[in-house]
C-alpha positions, 0 to 999 in steps of 0.5 A: 683547569684539570690536573691532566690539562695542567700537566699537558701544558707543562709538558708542552712547554718543557718537552722535548726542549724547553720553550716554544721558539728557536733561531733558524739559519736562512743561509748555508753555513757548511763550508769555509767559503760560506763562513767567509761570506756570512761573517769575516770578511764578507760581512763587511760589504753589507755593512758598508752599504748600510752605512751609506744608506740606512734603508739598505738594512732592509735589503741585507738583514732580517730587520724587515720581517722581525718583530720584538714582543716586549713586556715588563710583566706587570699584567700577565694574562689574568694573573696580574703583576708576576714580573718579567721572567714569569711573563716569558712563556706568554711572550714566547707564545706571542712569537710563536703566533707571529710565525705560525699565522703571518710568517713573521720572525719574532723574539721576546724581550722581558724588561726589568725596570724601576720607572716608566722612563727606564722602560721607555728608554730601553725599548726606544734604544733597541727599537731600530733592530726590529721592523716593529714593536709589539707591547704586551702585558703591561698594566694600566694606566702605565701602558697608555703613556708607555705606548704613546711615548714609544710611538713618538720616539721610535721609527718603527710601528709600536702596537700594544696588542692588549689594547688595540688587538682586543679592540679590533676583534671586539669591534669587528664582532660587535658590528656584525652582531649589531647588524644581525640584531637589527641595531644601530651602533650610534643608538646603542647603549653600551655597558663596559665592565672593566676599565683597564687597557683593553676596556678603554681601547675597545670603547675608543675604537667603538666610538670611532666606529660610530658609538656615542660616548655619552651612551657608554657606561664604564664600571671599575671596582668601585662602580660606575665611572661618573663625573662626580668621582675624584678618584679616577685617572685621566684615561677613565675620566674620558668615560666619566658619565654625567649620571646618577646611576651607580651600579651595574644593575642601574646601568644595564637596565635597557642596555643593548650591549655588555662588554666584559673585560673584568673577571669571572661570574660578575654578570648575574643572570638577573642583571642580564635579564634587564637588558633590552631586546636582542642584547649583545654580550661579549664576556671576555674574561679569561679563562672564566667569562663574566657569565657562562654561555649556557646560563646566559642563553637560558636567561635570554634566548634572543642573545648574541654572545661572544667570549674569549674562549675557543670552546664557545662560539664567537671567540674574541681572539687577538690572533685574528688581527695582530699577526696580519696587522704587522704583516701589512705594516712591515710589508709597506714599511709603515712608520706607525699603526694608525687609526686608519689601519686599525679600522681597515682591519676591523672591516676586513675581519667583519666582512670575511665572517659573511663569506662561505667558510672553506672546508679546511676551516670547518675541519680545523674547528671540528664542526660540520657547518659555519655560516654568518649568524648568531653563533658565527660573527667572527672568523675562526683563527685558523682561516687562511684567508685572514692573512691576505685579507687583513694584511692587504687592507692594512697595507693599503690603509697605511699607503692611503694615510701617508705612513707607508714608506714603500708601495705595495708590492705587485700582486701583493697578497692575492687571494 
């Protein structure tokens, strides 16, 4: 990162006012009459209505369009455990994305706690204030337990984006890449370098899309996760392979897919060369991928590659899904975001990549042409069709799977 870019980033966050979000008024507050309606005595009327029927909170307050972005700062981007306060710029950024891409009001909440119990209690006790809870930047394996316990305790959808957002976009891009490479996900051998929240969620969702668990090799800092290791937690245990292979070089020989959610420059050109014909590499370490695209394409001209960066083709970017998943969930008042809704998002995203790209998207992306193929397997984040397509698919899946509390509005998200 250049010094010039670093200064631009600091100026962006500090000028003309500190931070990236603010509160705006949706009602007039200019006269004595306005204030009488907004607060005392007029506010007593919606209070009485909500007290009689809790669902009236969606009619008289902003709850139905409000998401809380909540973290404890234990896994901030690729920077690690820097604490709740240091995570605030990231959480404000997430709130900005909710508003920019899906019109959802969002507020960031950074929680300081000593135990998982304290964190869960804090979030559960405030959850009813919001229409949904987006968990962010929480270290593994704590994040798995935290999310599951909050899903069980909260009456609104809870979604850990580092897990499921990454998994949804990865699965959408991967299914399209497999189609282009002429491969069957059920037969594909997958190597996953990394064993944290994103890695485990990505592999679990790929399994739901048809991948075979026994054909997945997951590696952590100590090498291949296998059945004879006694130093792995219950989540890694799900991917303990009964194999004598121990290194990345061992498992990548003949593999069809490499998914990296680990660190920079960990996939050597020599290892990439060992993969099967027409390989797929998603090197998603950010800002520096497991192997640089230029180097990867020098080694394998038959490659389809994605990264987490916007300056390379096929960016695996959570913003392709999380705003629209919450949009659909909020609009039918879903009680949770379940597997059916996640898979609906996967399919909506992957199918959109196969359609002609509007000129506005080309202009925003700074390119003259995009078409479904090796360098365009995932839609661009600025594609305005993502909101109606993904939100509607998610809302319908919520209704079909029985977790929606209201029907889809008439004419909802017509394209």
